[in-house]
CHARMM-style PDB file with segment names, atoms N, HN, CA, C and O in Angstrom:
ATOM      1  N   MET     1      89.845  15.695  -0.851  1.00  0.00      PROA
ATOM      2  CA  MET     1      89.085  15.192   0.273  1.00  0.00      PROA
ATOM      3  C   MET     1      88.541  16.369   1.066  1.00  0.00      PROA
ATOM      4  O   MET     1      89.274  17.299   1.401  1.00  0.00      PROA
ATOM      5  N   ASP     2      87.279  16.319   1.355  1.00  0.00      PROA
ATOM      6  HN  ASP     2      86.684  15.563   1.083  1.00  0.00      PROA
ATOM      7  CA  ASP     2      86.662  17.437   2.048  1.00  0.00      PROA
ATOM      8  C   ASP     2      86.641  17.261   3.565  1.00  0.00      PROA
ATOM      9  O   ASP     2      86.245  18.181   4.281  1.00  0.00      PROA
ATOM     10  N   GLY     3      87.055  16.109   4.065  1.00  0.00      PROA
ATOM     11  HN  GLY     3      87.377  15.362   3.484  1.00  0.00      PROA
ATOM     12  CA  GLY     3      87.130  15.886   5.503  1.00  0.00      PROA
ATOM     13  C   GLY     3      85.796  15.608   6.156  1.00  0.00      PROA
ATOM     14  O   GLY     3      85.712  15.556   7.383  1.00  0.00      PROA
ATOM     15  N   GLN     4      84.757  15.429   5.370  1.00  0.00      PROA
ATOM     16  HN  GLN     4      84.826  15.472   4.373  1.00  0.00      PROA
ATOM     17  CA  GLN     4      83.436  15.184   5.916  1.00  0.00      PROA
ATOM     18  C   GLN     4      83.210  13.683   6.045  1.00  0.00      PROA
ATOM     19  O   GLN     4      83.437  12.931   5.097  1.00  0.00      PROA
ATOM     20  N   VAL     5      82.759  13.245   7.230  1.00  0.00      PROA
ATOM     21  HN  VAL     5      82.575  13.855   8.001  1.00  0.00      PROA
ATOM     22  CA  VAL     5      82.525  11.825   7.484  1.00  0.00      PROA
ATOM     23  C   VAL     5      81.068  11.515   7.181  1.00  0.00      PROA
ATOM     24  O   VAL     5      80.164  12.196   7.667  1.00  0.00      PROA
ATOM     25  N   LYS     6      80.847  10.487   6.377  1.00  0.00      PROA
ATOM     26  HN  LYS     6      81.581   9.934   5.982  1.00  0.00      PROA
ATOM     27  CA  LYS     6      79.494  10.094   6.001  1.00  0.00      PROA
ATOM     28  C   LYS     6      78.850   9.320   7.148  1.00  0.00      PROA
ATOM     29  O   LYS     6      79.510   8.533   7.826  1.00  0.00      PROA
ATOM     30  N   GLU     7      77.570   9.550   7.355  1.00  0.00      PROA
ATOM     31  HN  GLU     7      77.033  10.189   6.804  1.00  0.00      PROA
ATOM     32  CA  GLU     7      76.822   8.816   8.368  1.00  0.00      PROA
ATOM     33  C   GLU     7      76.662   7.358   7.948  1.00  0.00      PROA
ATOM     34  O   GLU     7      76.532   7.055   6.762  1.00  0.00      PROA
ATOM     35  N   THR     8      76.673   6.476   8.913  1.00  0.00      PROA
ATOM     36  HN  THR     8      76.779   6.722   9.877  1.00  0.00      PROA
ATOM     37  CA  THR     8      76.448   5.069   8.636  1.00  0.00      PROA
ATOM     38  C   THR     8      74.957   4.845   8.415  1.00  0.00      PROA
ATOM     39  O   THR     8      74.140   5.186   9.270  1.00  0.00      PROA
ATOM     40  N   SER     9      74.610   4.277   7.283  1.00  0.00      PROA
ATOM     41  HN  SER     9      75.274   3.999   6.589  1.00  0.00      PROA
ATOM     42  CA  SER     9      73.199   4.077   6.978  1.00  0.00      PROA
ATOM     43  C   SER     9      72.736   2.709   7.469  1.00  0.00      PROA
ATOM     44  O   SER     9      73.539   1.820   7.754  1.00  0.00      PROA
ATOM     45  N   SER    10      71.430   2.574   7.558  1.00  0.00      PROA
ATOM     46  HN  SER    10      70.778   3.296   7.327  1.00  0.00      PROA
ATOM     47  CA  SER    10      70.872   1.303   8.015  1.00  0.00      PROA
ATOM     48  C   SER    10      71.096   0.203   6.985  1.00  0.00      PROA
ATOM     49  O   SER    10      71.117  -0.977   7.336  1.00  0.00      PROA
ATOM     50  N   SER    11      71.264   0.575   5.713  1.00  0.00      PROA
ATOM     51  HN  SER    11      71.247   1.534   5.428  1.00  0.00      PROA
ATOM     52  CA  SER    11      71.505  -0.446   4.687  1.00  0.00      PROA
ATOM     53  C   SER    11      72.866  -1.123   4.892  1.00  0.00      PROA
ATOM     54  O   SER    11      73.037  -2.288   4.531  1.00  0.00      PROA
ATOM     55  N   ASP    12      73.832  -0.400   5.469  1.00  0.00      PROA
ATOM     56  HN  ASP    12      73.693   0.546   5.762  1.00  0.00      PROA
ATOM     57  CA  ASP    12      75.120  -1.018   5.779  1.00  0.00      PROA
ATOM     58  C   ASP    12      74.961  -2.108   6.841  1.00  0.00      PROA
ATOM     59  O   ASP    12      75.560  -3.179   6.739  1.00  0.00      PROA
ATOM     60  N   TYR    13      74.152  -1.822   7.853  1.00  0.00      PROA
ATOM     61  HN  TYR    13      73.666  -0.951   7.936  1.00  0.00      PROA
ATOM     62  CA  TYR    13      73.915  -2.813   8.899  1.00  0.00      PROA
ATOM     63  C   TYR    13      73.128  -4.009   8.365  1.00  0.00      PROA
ATOM     64  O   TYR    13      73.416  -5.155   8.710  1.00  0.00      PROA
ATOM     65  N   ILE    14      72.142  -3.734   7.526  1.00  0.00      PROA
ATOM     66  HN  ILE    14      71.908  -2.803   7.246  1.00  0.00      PROA
ATOM     67  CA  ILE    14      71.344  -4.821   6.952  1.00  0.00      PROA
ATOM     68  C   ILE    14      72.217  -5.709   6.075  1.00  0.00      PROA
ATOM     69  O   ILE    14      72.127  -6.935   6.140  1.00  0.00      PROA
ATOM     70  N   MET    15      73.061  -5.090   5.255  1.00  0.00      PROA
ATOM     71  HN  MET    15      73.134  -4.094   5.203  1.00  0.00      PROA
ATOM     72  CA  MET    15      73.962  -5.848   4.383  1.00  0.00      PROA
ATOM     73  C   MET    15      74.935  -6.682   5.212  1.00  0.00      PROA
ATOM     74  O   MET    15      75.252  -7.812   4.843  1.00  0.00      PROA
ATOM     75  N   PHE    16      75.408  -6.133   6.323  1.00  0.00      PROA
ATOM     76  HN  PHE    16      75.150  -5.214   6.622  1.00  0.00      PROA
ATOM     77  CA  PHE    16      76.318  -6.877   7.186  1.00  0.00      PROA
ATOM     78  C   PHE    16      75.636  -8.089   7.794  1.00  0.00      PROA
ATOM     79  O   PHE    16      76.198  -9.185   7.791  1.00  0.00      PROA
ATOM     80  N   VAL    17      74.438  -7.905   8.311  1.00  0.00      PROA
ATOM     81  HN  VAL    17      73.982  -7.015   8.314  1.00  0.00      PROA
ATOM     82  CA  VAL    17      73.727  -9.017   8.952  1.00  0.00      PROA
ATOM     83  C   VAL    17      73.385 -10.109   7.943  1.00  0.00      PROA
ATOM     84  O   VAL    17      73.545 -11.294   8.233  1.00  0.00      PROA
ATOM     85  N   VAL    18      72.921  -9.720   6.772  1.00  0.00      PROA
ATOM     86  HN  VAL    18      72.791  -8.757   6.536  1.00  0.00      PROA
ATOM     87  CA  VAL    18      72.562 -10.700   5.736  1.00  0.00      PROA
ATOM     88  C   VAL    18      73.797 -11.468   5.278  1.00  0.00      PROA
ATOM     89  O   VAL    18      73.753 -12.689   5.128  1.00  0.00      PROA
ATOM     90  N   SER    19      74.889 -10.758   5.057  1.00  0.00      PROA
ATOM     91  HN  SER    19      74.925  -9.767   5.179  1.00  0.00      PROA
ATOM     92  CA  SER    19      76.103 -11.449   4.615  1.00  0.00      PROA
ATOM     93  C   SER    19      76.715 -12.290   5.736  1.00  0.00      PROA
ATOM     94  O   SER    19      77.348 -13.309   5.462  1.00  0.00      PROA
ATOM     95  N   LEU    20      76.536 -11.881   6.985  1.00  0.00      PROA
ATOM     96  HN  LEU    20      76.022 -11.052   7.207  1.00  0.00      PROA
ATOM     97  CA  LEU    20      77.000 -12.699   8.105  1.00  0.00      PROA
ATOM     98  C   LEU    20      76.211 -14.001   8.192  1.00  0.00      PROA
ATOM     99  O   LEU    20      76.782 -15.062   8.441  1.00  0.00      PROA
ATOM    100  N   ILE    21      74.907 -13.918   7.987  1.00  0.00      PROA
ATOM    101  HN  ILE    21      74.443 -13.056   7.785  1.00  0.00      PROA
ATOM    102  CA  ILE    21      74.072 -15.124   7.988  1.00  0.00      PROA
ATOM    103  C   ILE    21      74.477 -16.045   6.837  1.00  0.00      PROA
ATOM    104  O   ILE    21      74.568 -17.261   7.006  1.00  0.00      PROA
ATOM    105  N   ALA    22      74.716 -15.455   5.670  1.00  0.00      PROA
ATOM    106  HN  ALA    22      74.642 -14.467   5.532  1.00  0.00      PROA
ATOM    107  CA  ALA    22      75.156 -16.259   4.518  1.00  0.00      PROA
ATOM    108  C   ALA    22      76.523 -16.877   4.787  1.00  0.00      PROA
ATOM    109  O   ALA    22      76.759 -18.034   4.438  1.00  0.00      PROA
ATOM    110  N   PHE    23      77.417 -16.122   5.398  1.00  0.00      PROA
ATOM    111  HN  PHE    23      77.225 -15.183   5.682  1.00  0.00      PROA
ATOM    112  CA  PHE    23      78.758 -16.615   5.721  1.00  0.00      PROA
ATOM    113  C   PHE    23      78.693 -17.799   6.684  1.00  0.00      PROA
ATOM    114  O   PHE    23      79.349 -18.818   6.467  1.00  0.00      PROA
ATOM    115  N   ILE    24      77.908 -17.663   7.738  1.00  0.00      PROA
ATOM    116  HN  ILE    24      77.375 -16.836   7.915  1.00  0.00      PROA
ATOM    117  CA  ILE    24      77.778 -18.751   8.717  1.00  0.00      PROA
ATOM    118  C   ILE    24      77.083 -19.956   8.084  1.00  0.00      PROA
ATOM    119  O   ILE    24      77.478 -21.097   8.326  1.00  0.00      PROA
ATOM    120  N   GLY    25      76.052 -19.709   7.277  1.00  0.00      PROA
ATOM    121  HN  GLY    25      75.731 -18.782   7.080  1.00  0.00      PROA
ATOM    122  CA  GLY    25      75.370 -20.805   6.595  1.00  0.00      PROA
ATOM    123  C   GLY    25      76.292 -21.559   5.660  1.00  0.00      PROA
ATOM    124  O   GLY    25      76.246 -22.787   5.593  1.00  0.00      PROA
ATOM    125  N   LEU    26      77.131 -20.829   4.936  1.00  0.00      PROA
ATOM    126  HN  LEU    26      77.168 -19.831   4.990  1.00  0.00      PROA
ATOM    127  CA  LEU    26      78.087 -21.493   4.049  1.00  0.00      PROA
ATOM    128  C   LEU    26      79.138 -22.259   4.842  1.00  0.00      PROA
ATOM    129  O   LEU    26      79.581 -23.324   4.412  1.00  0.00      PROA
ATOM    130  N   LEU    27      79.537 -21.735   5.982  1.00  0.00      PROA
ATOM    131  HN  LEU    27      79.178 -20.870   6.331  1.00  0.00      PROA
ATOM    132  CA  LEU    27      80.498 -22.471   6.814  1.00  0.00      PROA
ATOM    133  C   LEU    27      79.902 -23.775   7.334  1.00  0.00      PROA
ATOM    134  O   LEU    27      80.606 -24.777   7.462  1.00  0.00      PROA
ATOM    135  N   ILE    28      78.620 -23.762   7.630  1.00  0.00      PROA
ATOM    136  HN  ILE    28      78.047 -22.949   7.527  1.00  0.00      PROA
ATOM    137  CA  ILE    28      77.982 -24.961   8.173  1.00  0.00      PROA
ATOM    138  C   ILE    28      77.697 -25.985   7.077  1.00  0.00      PROA
ATOM    139  O   ILE    28      77.994 -27.169   7.238  1.00  0.00      PROA
ATOM    140  N   PHE    29      77.118 -25.528   5.958  1.00  0.00      PROA
ATOM    141  HN  PHE    29      76.877 -24.566   5.828  1.00  0.00      PROA
ATOM    142  CA  PHE    29      76.613 -26.468   4.969  1.00  0.00      PROA
ATOM    143  C   PHE    29      77.537 -26.712   3.779  1.00  0.00      PROA
ATOM    144  O   PHE    29      77.516 -27.799   3.201  1.00  0.00      PROA
ATOM    145  N   ALA    30      78.329 -25.745   3.410  1.00  0.00      PROA
ATOM    146  HN  ALA    30      78.347 -24.862   3.879  1.00  0.00      PROA
ATOM    147  CA  ALA    30      79.227 -25.907   2.266  1.00  0.00      PROA
ATOM    148  C   ALA    30      80.509 -25.134   2.557  1.00  0.00      PROA
ATOM    149  O   ALA    30      80.772 -24.090   1.960  1.00  0.00      PROA
ATOM    150  N   ASN    31      81.298 -25.666   3.483  1.00  0.00      PROA
ATOM    151  HN  ASN    31      81.084 -26.515   3.967  1.00  0.00      PROA
ATOM    152  CA  ASN    31      82.435 -24.894   3.975  1.00  0.00      PROA
ATOM    153  C   ASN    31      83.519 -24.629   2.935  1.00  0.00      PROA
ATOM    154  O   ASN    31      84.377 -23.777   3.167  1.00  0.00      PROA
ATOM    155  N   GLU    32      83.515 -25.313   1.817  1.00  0.00      PROA
ATOM    156  HN  GLU    32      82.818 -26.005   1.629  1.00  0.00      PROA
ATOM    157  CA  GLU    32      84.498 -24.993   0.782  1.00  0.00      PROA
ATOM    158  C   GLU    32      84.092 -23.743  -0.005  1.00  0.00      PROA
ATOM    159  O   GLU    32      84.890 -23.229  -0.789  1.00  0.00      PROA
ATOM    160  N   TRP    33      82.863 -23.244   0.190  1.00  0.00      PROA
ATOM    161  HN  TRP    33      82.215 -23.661   0.827  1.00  0.00      PROA
ATOM    162  CA  TRP    33      82.375 -22.059  -0.526  1.00  0.00      PROA
ATOM    163  C   TRP    33      82.195 -20.847   0.379  1.00  0.00      PROA
ATOM    164  O   TRP    33      81.625 -19.846  -0.055  1.00  0.00      PROA
ATOM    165  N   PHE    34      82.661 -20.905   1.614  1.00  0.00      PROA
ATOM    166  HN  PHE    34      83.124 -21.718   1.967  1.00  0.00      PROA
ATOM    167  CA  PHE    34      82.421 -19.811   2.559  1.00  0.00      PROA
ATOM    168  C   PHE    34      83.050 -18.499   2.098  1.00  0.00      PROA
ATOM    169  O   PHE    34      82.559 -17.425   2.445  1.00  0.00      PROA
ATOM    170  N   TRP    35      84.108 -18.572   1.336  1.00  0.00      PROA
ATOM    171  HN  TRP    35      84.507 -19.445   1.055  1.00  0.00      PROA
ATOM    172  CA  TRP    35      84.824 -17.373   0.909  1.00  0.00      PROA
ATOM    173  C   TRP    35      84.002 -16.507  -0.041  1.00  0.00      PROA
ATOM    174  O   TRP    35      84.342 -15.344  -0.256  1.00  0.00      PROA
ATOM    175  N   LEU    36      82.929 -17.050  -0.611  1.00  0.00      PROA
ATOM    176  HN  LEU    36      82.654 -17.995  -0.435  1.00  0.00      PROA
ATOM    177  CA  LEU    36      82.088 -16.255  -1.501  1.00  0.00      PROA
ATOM    178  C   LEU    36      81.371 -15.118  -0.761  1.00  0.00      PROA
ATOM    179  O   LEU    36      81.087 -14.077  -1.353  1.00  0.00      PROA
ATOM    180  N   ALA    37      81.084 -15.311   0.506  1.00  0.00      PROA
ATOM    181  HN  ALA    37      81.315 -16.157   0.987  1.00  0.00      PROA
ATOM    182  CA  ALA    37      80.391 -14.278   1.281  1.00  0.00      PROA
ATOM    183  C   ALA    37      81.364 -13.306   1.948  1.00  0.00      PROA
ATOM    184  O   ALA    37      80.936 -12.282   2.480  1.00  0.00      PROA
ATOM    185  N   MET    38      82.643 -13.603   1.929  1.00  0.00      PROA
ATOM    186  HN  MET    38      82.991 -14.435   1.497  1.00  0.00      PROA
ATOM    187  CA  MET    38      83.611 -12.764   2.640  1.00  0.00      PROA
ATOM    188  C   MET    38      83.745 -11.339   2.097  1.00  0.00      PROA
ATOM    189  O   MET    38      83.784 -10.412   2.905  1.00  0.00      PROA
ATOM    190  N   PRO    39      83.817 -11.104   0.793  1.00  0.00      PROA
ATOM    191  CA  PRO    39      83.980  -9.716   0.327  1.00  0.00      PROA
ATOM    192  C   PRO    39      82.830  -8.797   0.746  1.00  0.00      PROA
ATOM    193  O   PRO    39      83.062  -7.661   1.159  1.00  0.00      PROA
ATOM    194  N   THR    40      81.609  -9.281   0.642  1.00  0.00      PROA
ATOM    195  HN  THR    40      81.420 -10.204   0.307  1.00  0.00      PROA
ATOM    196  CA  THR    40      80.462  -8.465   1.039  1.00  0.00      PROA
ATOM    197  C   THR    40      80.445  -8.251   2.548  1.00  0.00      PROA
ATOM    198  O   THR    40      80.148  -7.154   3.021  1.00  0.00      PROA
ATOM    199  N   LEU    41      80.760  -9.289   3.294  1.00  0.00      PROA
ATOM    200  HN  LEU    41      81.002 -10.180   2.911  1.00  0.00      PROA
ATOM    201  CA  LEU    41      80.794  -9.185   4.752  1.00  0.00      PROA
ATOM    202  C   LEU    41      81.829  -8.169   5.203  1.00  0.00      PROA
ATOM    203  O   LEU    41      81.532  -7.303   6.026  1.00  0.00      PROA
ATOM    204  N   LEU    42      83.024  -8.263   4.680  1.00  0.00      PROA
ATOM    205  HN  LEU    42      83.266  -8.967   4.011  1.00  0.00      PROA
ATOM    206  CA  LEU    42      84.097  -7.382   5.125  1.00  0.00      PROA
ATOM    207  C   LEU    42      83.921  -5.951   4.608  1.00  0.00      PROA
ATOM    208  O   LEU    42      84.269  -5.000   5.307  1.00  0.00      PROA
ATOM    209  N   THR    43      83.392  -5.789   3.409  1.00  0.00      PROA
ATOM    210  HN  THR    43      83.109  -6.562   2.842  1.00  0.00      PROA
ATOM    211  CA  THR    43      83.148  -4.442   2.887  1.00  0.00      PROA
ATOM    212  C   THR    43      82.093  -3.719   3.707  1.00  0.00      PROA
ATOM    213  O   THR    43      82.251  -2.538   4.017  1.00  0.00      PROA
ATOM    214  N   SER    44      81.026  -4.410   4.059  1.00  0.00      PROA
ATOM    215  HN  SER    44      80.897  -5.369   3.807  1.00  0.00      PROA
ATOM    216  CA  SER    44      79.996  -3.766   4.868  1.00  0.00      PROA
ATOM    217  C   SER    44      80.508  -3.477   6.276  1.00  0.00      PROA
ATOM    218  O   SER    44      80.110  -2.479   6.876  1.00  0.00      PROA
ATOM    219  N   LEU    45      81.371  -4.317   6.811  1.00  0.00      PROA
ATOM    220  HN  LEU    45      81.694  -5.128   6.323  1.00  0.00      PROA
ATOM    221  CA  LEU    45      81.953  -4.053   8.128  1.00  0.00      PROA
ATOM    222  C   LEU    45      82.845  -2.820   8.098  1.00  0.00      PROA
ATOM    223  O   LEU    45      82.830  -2.014   9.028  1.00  0.00      PROA
ATOM    224  N   VAL    46      83.610  -2.676   7.043  1.00  0.00      PROA
ATOM    225  HN  VAL    46      83.622  -3.330   6.287  1.00  0.00      PROA
ATOM    226  CA  VAL    46      84.478  -1.511   6.898  1.00  0.00      PROA
ATOM    227  C   VAL    46      83.644  -0.243   6.725  1.00  0.00      PROA
ATOM    228  O   VAL    46      84.021   0.810   7.239  1.00  0.00      PROA
ATOM    229  N   LYS    47      82.530  -0.321   6.019  1.00  0.00      PROA
ATOM    230  HN  LYS    47      82.224  -1.177   5.602  1.00  0.00      PROA
ATOM    231  CA  LYS    47      81.643   0.835   5.877  1.00  0.00      PROA
ATOM    232  C   LYS    47      81.017   1.218   7.217  1.00  0.00      PROA
ATOM    233  O   LYS    47      80.846   2.403   7.503  1.00  0.00      PROA
ATOM    234  N   ILE    48      80.673   0.227   8.039  1.00  0.00      PROA
ATOM    235  HN  ILE    48      80.812  -0.736   7.806  1.00  0.00      PROA
ATOM    236  CA  ILE    48      80.115   0.509   9.353  1.00  0.00      PROA
ATOM    237  C   ILE    48      81.142   1.220  10.229  1.00  0.00      PROA
ATOM    238  O   ILE    48      80.790   2.125  10.986  1.00  0.00      PROA
ATOM    239  N   PHE    49      82.403   0.821  10.133  1.00  0.00      PROA
ATOM    240  HN  PHE    49      82.689   0.086   9.518  1.00  0.00      PROA
ATOM    241  CA  PHE    49      83.473   1.450  10.907  1.00  0.00      PROA
ATOM    242  C   PHE    49      83.931   2.782  10.302  1.00  0.00      PROA
ATOM    243  O   PHE    49      84.835   3.426  10.834  1.00  0.00      PROA
ATOM    244  N   LYS    50      83.308   3.194   9.189  1.00  0.00      PROA
ATOM    245  HN  LYS    50      82.574   2.671   8.757  1.00  0.00      PROA
ATOM    246  CA  LYS    50      83.552   4.479   8.527  1.00  0.00      PROA
ATOM    247  C   LYS    50      84.997   4.622   8.048  1.00  0.00      PROA
ATOM    248  O   LYS    50      85.572   5.709   8.110  1.00  0.00      PROA
ATOM    249  N   VAL    51      85.572   3.538   7.579  1.00  0.00      PROA
ATOM    250  HN  VAL    51      85.106   2.655   7.529  1.00  0.00      PROA
ATOM    251  CA  VAL    51      86.917   3.591   7.020  1.00  0.00      PROA
ATOM    252  C   VAL    51      86.854   4.014   5.562  1.00  0.00      PROA
ATOM    253  O   VAL    51      87.719   4.751   5.089  1.00  0.00      PROA
ATOM    254  N   ILE    52      85.828   3.548   4.841  1.00  0.00      PROA
ATOM    255  HN  ILE    52      85.125   2.950   5.225  1.00  0.00      PROA
ATOM    256  CA  ILE    52      85.619   4.025   3.462  1.00  0.00      PROA
ATOM    257  C   ILE    52      84.261   4.667   3.356  1.00  0.00      PROA
ATOM    258  OT1 ILE    52      83.882   5.135   2.282  1.00  0.00      PROA
TER     259      ILE     52
END
């Protein structure tokens, strides 16, 4: 590990917003399928917080 922190890119924010919209849409219209959007939503959130 080199100890260098990567900058958060705009694609991380775009991916988060798109997956959040998909997550909310699935909760409203097909709530038994909402978990399909969770991995992308949570991965992009973790990237925004610079954990990975």
